[in-house]
C-alpha positions in Angstrom: 0.0 0.1 0.4 1.1 3.0 -1.2 0.8 6.0 2.0 2.9 8.6 0.1 1.0 12.3 -0.1 0.7 12.2 -4.0 2.2 15.7 -5.7 4.3 15.9 -8.9 7.5 15.4 -6.3 6.1 12.3 -5.2 4.9 10.7 -8.4 8.7 11.1 -9.6 10.3 9.7 -6.8 7.5 6.7 -7.1 8.5 6.4 -10.5 12.3 6.4 -9.6 13.5 9.4 -11.2 15.0 12.2 -9.9 12.4 14.6 -8.0 13.9 17.7 -8.0 11.7 20.9 -9.5 14.9 21.5 -12.3 14.7 17.7 -13.2 10.9 17.2 -13.2 10.9 20.4 -15.4 13.8 19.2 -17.4 12.0 15.8 -18.1 8.8 17.4 -19.1 10.9 19.7 -21.7 12.8 16.7 -22.9 9.7 14.4 -23.2 7.0 15.8 -25.0 4.3 13.3 -26.5 1.8 14.2 -29.9 -1.8 14.5 -29.0 -2.4 10.9 -30.1 0.3 8.9 -27.6 -1.6 8.2 -24.5 1.1 8.7 -21.4 0.9 5.2 -20.3 2.2 4.7 -24.0 5.0 6.6 -23.9 8.6 4.5 -25.2 10.2 6.3 -22.3 8.7 4.1 -19.1 9.8 1.0 -18.0 7.5 -1.6 -17.4 7.1 -0.5 -13.8 6.3 2.5 -14.7 3.7 2.3 -17.4 1.9 -0.3 -14.9 2.1 2.5 -12.0 0.5 4.7 -14.0 -2.0 2.9 -15.4 -3.4 1.1 -12.2 -3.0 5.2 -10.9 -5.4 6.2 -13.8 -7.8 2.8 -14.1 -8.4 2.5 -10.7 -9.1 6.3 -9.8 -6.6 6.5 -7.1 -5.3 9.1 -4.9 -2.6 9.5 -7.5 -4.9 10.0 -10.7 -5.1 13.6 -10.2 -1.1 13.7 -10.5 -0.5 11.6 -13.0 -3.4 13.4 -14.8 -0.8 16.5 -14.3 1.6 14.9 -15.4 0.1 13.9 -18.7 -1.4 17.3 -19.3 2.5 18.5 -19.0 4.1 16.4 -21.4 1.1 16.8 -24.1 1.6 20.8 -23.4 3.5 21.5 -26.8 1.5 19.2 -28.9 -1.8 21.1 -27.6 -0.2 24.2 -28.4 0.0 23.3 -31.9 -2.5 21.6 -32.7 -4.9 24.7 -31.0 -2.2 27.5 -32.6 -1.8 28.7 -29.0 
C-alpha cells in the first residue's frame, strides 16, 4: 500500500526518477508527446513505471490527479501546436 501524499515530486520518486524541481521540468521539456500518444504508451517508461501509471489511472486512485497533471504537461507543446496557441 502506498501511503505517500500524491504530488508531482512524490510521483517522480514513485517512478524512480530525479524529483528535484529542475529535473522534473527538464524531464517534461525533453519528453513531450504527440497528442495521439497516451501517457501510459510513452516509449520512455519502463514496464514497472507504465504499470504504476496505468493502475493509478484505472483505479481512480489518489495518484490519478497527479498522473493527469503529468499527462497534460507532457502534451503541452502538442496541444499548443494543435490549437494555435
